[in-house]
C-alpha positions as CSV (number, residue, x, y, z in Angstrom):
1,M,143.8,62.2,81.3
2,L,143.3,64.9,83.9
3,E,140.3,63.0,85.3
4,K,142.5,59.9,85.7
5,V,145.2,61.9,87.5
6,L,142.7,63.5,89.8
7,R,141.2,60.1,90.6
8,I,144.7,58.7,91.4
9,V,145.4,61.8,93.6
10,I,142.2,61.2,95.6
11,L,143.0,57.5,96.0
12,F,146.5,58.4,97.1
13,D,145.1,60.7,99.8
14,F,143.1,57.8,101.2
15,Y,145.4,54.9,100.7
16,G,148.8,56.2,99.9
17,S,150.3,55.3,103.3
18,L,149.6,51.7,102.4
19,L,152.0,51.8,99.5
20,T,155.8,51.2,99.8
21,E,158.0,54.3,100.2
22,K,159.2,54.0,96.7
23,Q,155.7,53.8,95.3
24,Q,154.6,56.8,97.4
25,F,157.6,58.8,96.2
26,A,157.0,58.0,92.6
27,L,153.3,58.8,92.7
28,E,153.9,62.0,94.6
29,M,156.6,63.2,92.2
30,H,154.6,62.2,89.1
31,C,151.0,63.2,90.1
32,L,151.5,66.0,92.6
33,K,154.8,67.6,91.4
34,D,154.5,66.8,87.7
35,F,157.9,65.2,87.4
36,S,158.5,63.3,84.2
37,L,159.3,59.6,84.2
38,A,162.9,60.5,83.3
39,E,163.2,62.9,86.3
40,I,161.8,60.3,88.7
41,A,164.1,57.6,87.2
42,D,167.1,59.9,87.8
43,E,166.0,60.4,91.4
44,L,165.6,56.7,92.0
45,G,168.5,55.5,90.0
46,V,166.4,53.3,87.8
47,S,165.2,53.2,84.2
48,R,162.2,55.1,82.8
49,Q,160.6,51.7,82.2
50,A,161.0,50.7,85.8
51,V,159.4,54.0,86.9
52,H,156.5,53.4,84.5
53,D,156.0,49.9,85.9
54,L,156.3,51.2,89.5
55,L,153.6,53.9,88.8
56,K,151.3,51.4,87.0
57,R,151.6,48.9,89.9
58,A,151.0,51.6,92.5
59,E,147.9,52.9,90.7
60,Q,146.5,49.4,90.4
61,I,147.1,48.8,94.1
62,L,145.2,52.0,95.0
63,M,142.3,51.1,92.7
64,D,142.3,47.6,94.3
65,Y,142.0,49.1,97.8
66,E,139.1,51.3,96.7
67,E,137.4,48.4,95.0
68,K,137.5,46.4,98.2
69,L,137.1,49.1,100.9
70,K,135.1,51.8,99.0
71,F,136.3,54.6,101.4
72,V,136.4,57.2,98.6
73,E,133.0,56.3,97.3
74,R,131.6,56.5,100.8
75,Y,133.3,59.8,101.5
76,Q,132.0,61.3,98.3
77,R,128.5,60.0,98.9
78,E,128.6,61.5,102.5
79,Q,129.7,64.8,101.2
80,Q,126.9,64.9,98.7
81,T,124.4,64.1,101.4
82,L,125.7,66.8,103.7
83,Q,125.6,69.3,100.9
84,H,122.0,68.3,100.1
85,I,121.0,68.7,103.7
86,Y,122.6,72.1,103.9
87,N,120.8,73.1,100.7
88,L,117.5,72.0,102.1
89,I,118.0,74.0,105.3
90,E,119.0,77.0,103.3
91,K,115.6,76.8,101.4
92,L,113.6,77.0,104.7
93,P,111.9,80.3,105.5
94,D,113.9,82.7,107.7
95,S,111.4,82.3,110.5
96,I,112.2,78.6,110.8
97,R,116.0,78.7,110.0
98,Y,116.8,80.8,113.0
99,I,115.4,78.5,115.6
100,P,118.3,78.0,118.0
101,E,118.5,74.2,117.6
102,L,118.4,74.4,113.9
103,D,120.9,77.2,113.9
104,S,123.2,75.0,116.0
105,A,122.7,72.1,113.6
106,V,123.6,74.4,110.6
107,K,126.8,75.4,112.4
108,E,127.7,71.8,113.0
109,L,127.0,71.0,109.4
110,N,129.2,73.9,108.2
111,C,132.0,72.5,110.4
112,L,131.6,69.1,108.7
113,L,131.6,70.6,105.3
114,D,134.6,72.9,106.1
115,Y,136.5,70.0,107.6
116,S,135.9,67.9,104.5
117,K,137.5,70.5,102.3
118,E,140.7,70.4,104.4
119,V,141.0,66.6,104.1
């Protein structure tokens, strides 16, 4: 269950702005703020069933976007590649790692890895 919620949150980060305001609100309240269906229904002035349907539809839309665009898959693959490159550089002997150009490359790589954690 937690894995599914985390997947939806990641998809929401990438594609959430493509949803309607109502879908965004419901997903944010449910997944990020842990509101119950009843609490969201009260906020929106609709039934629990309507919120359930709204959430299921929004989740499906997010999954459809990922199936077509694959932004999350690409992002995760790029992060793994960056981490792999960083690990390979870390394994180099100290005499090589501190070559100015390589040191600059490591700093750039660290910036990319740090930036990706903020996103």
